[in-house]
C-alpha positions, 0 to 999 in steps of 0.5 A: 721868664721863657716869654721875656725878651733879651736885648744886648748893649755894650757897657757904654752902648745905647738902647734906643728906638730912634733908628737915626742914632748910630751904634745903637741897639734898636728896641720896640716902642713898648720897651720899658724905659721908665722901669729900667731908669727907675731901678734901685739897688746896692753894688755887691763889690762896694756895699756902701755904694748905692746903685741908682741905675745901671743906665743913664738917660740920653734923650727921648727914647734912648738910654745908655749903660753907665759903667756897669756890666751884667744882666738886668731883668725887670718888667718881662725884659732882659738887658745884657750889658757887655764890656765895652770891648763889644759893640752892636753888630759884633759877635757877643761871645768874646765879650761874654767870655771876658766878663766871665773870666773877670767874674771867675777871678772875683768869685774865686778870690780868697777862696780857691788857689790860683791854680784851681781858679785857672783850671776852672776858668779854662773849663768854663771857656770850653763851653761855647754855647750861646748863653747869657751871663745870668744863665751861665751863673745858674749853670755854674752853680748847678755844676758846683752843687752836683760836685758837692753831692758827688763828694757827699752831703755833710750831715750835722748834729742839732739839739732837739727838745721834744716829748715822747712816751719813751726815753731817748737821750736825756730827761729834762728834769726841770720841765718834767717836774712841771708836766701838766696833769694827764700827760704824766706818760710823756717824757720831756727829752733833750737829744741831738739829731744827726741829719743833713738839715744844716745851713749849707745844705738848706742854702744849696736846696733853696738855690737849686729850687730857684734855678729850677724855676728861673732858668730858661734852659729846659735841660738845666731846669730838669737837672736842678730839679733832680738835684733838689729831689736828691736833697728831699730830706733837707728843707729850703732855707727860710732865712737866707742871710742868717744861714749864709752867716752860719756857713761853716768853712771848716776842714770837714766842709772843704768840698763846699768852698767852691759852691758857696760864692755861686750859691750866694749869687743865685740867692742874693743877686748883686742888685735887687731892683725896684722899678716902679711897680715892677720888681726885678733882679740884676747881676751888676758889677763895676767893670773897673773894679772887676778888672783890677781884681782879675789882674791881681788874681792872675798875677798871683797865679804867675808868682806862684809858678815863677822862681822869683822872690817877689811879693804882690801887694794889692790896693789895700796894702801900700798907701803913702801921701803926696805931701803934708798939710799945715798940721804935718798930716799926710795929704793927697793919699796915693794908693796904687792898684798893685805893687811888687815888693822884694825884701821890703822894697818896692820894685814896680808899681802897676795900675789897672785902667779899664779904658779903650785906648790905642796905647797912648795914656791920658795926661791924667794917667801919666801924672798919676803914675809919675806920682806913684813912681816918685813916692814908691820907687824914689823916682827910679824904676818901672811904672806900668799901666795895664789896659784891656787889649783892643784891635787898636792896642795889641803891643806895649808902648813905652815912655821915659820920665827921667829915671822912671820908665812908663810902660802901657801894656795891653792885657787879653782878658780871655786868653789871660796874656799880657801882650808884651811882644818881643821888643828888647826896648820893652824888656829893658823898660820893664826890667828883667824880673817884671818882664819875665813875670808878665811874659809867663804863659797862663797857669796850666791846667792842673788835673 
């Protein structure tokens, strides 16, 4: 792995050997285009959706990223797909930070409190060393595993059946009666053993061994090997999926909660690749899905600190239909990404759009929000489109559609801020409650 080559491209950028093509990352003629285009796998965010390839064919010796971000490793080559906010020739650190911020929200969602997630996110951004996303995942897992060991490795009881020349535990009478001649001096025993070989520890041991053999950072490899040696009494997991299913989330293992998702990422990459005769790995995520989840986590963190009686309802909650068919059944289902509710009544609808824009919504987006506003807000109130901020889009834009108020708001993923400015018209369009919520500073670091 130390001899592998690393290339970077944006989510929609190109990898090409044709130097006449603009805005490309130029690669040598021996770049494994065929292997990269032949990858197969499954998207972890959506297990039902098969990933045929994280790239699409353009022409001749050119391929482009296709709606995924992350890292692809195969045939001795590493391709880092960064969010579309980055373009070749620019410093990739901010794009990496944006991807890591969204990854933090995805990993921590439903497992850690918003405050703890924000604290970990801020700590992660303090480490500004140039490191690919794949290496950052390995580094983060190693740090979480070390925290578990500092808090104490949990032991557990497991049943044991064995033969001994002395009594220990309980005699297995049924098996003892059937003891073979010549072995009458041995006792069939049943007892429990208190030791650290439990599913959680076996998985951590396996992941540490993987980091020690896979990372390109010699310091990280050494640290992972040292931590694995501390767990010398724990065998590596032989059945990773079975052990993951047996992971105990009880109160006694609360300090293991943070390491679990990172352990899973190390042991089960988001996509397992088959590229021709070459095998590889990848961490790939649909950027639009990650952006939606990131906004949900960050808004929940704000609601936790805000003194408001608002409830955030995610995509799986509010569902209504635009009309009915001839049989009287609902047709054209509407399912906004996020909605705010007070006392059972919807007061605002928000939809996340991972697009580069100058603040002018597309007609499709405007029609979608118009339908949301009429079905969820009875045609009156704020409907908000949230886009990632870009150099061309740093201030909100507002529109009026009858009694509906459409506002396009930029969100700085790295700084965790909605860029709503100080325009009083924006405050009026959003409404006092929603304006105060979006204007809140990021959740402070809770020590």
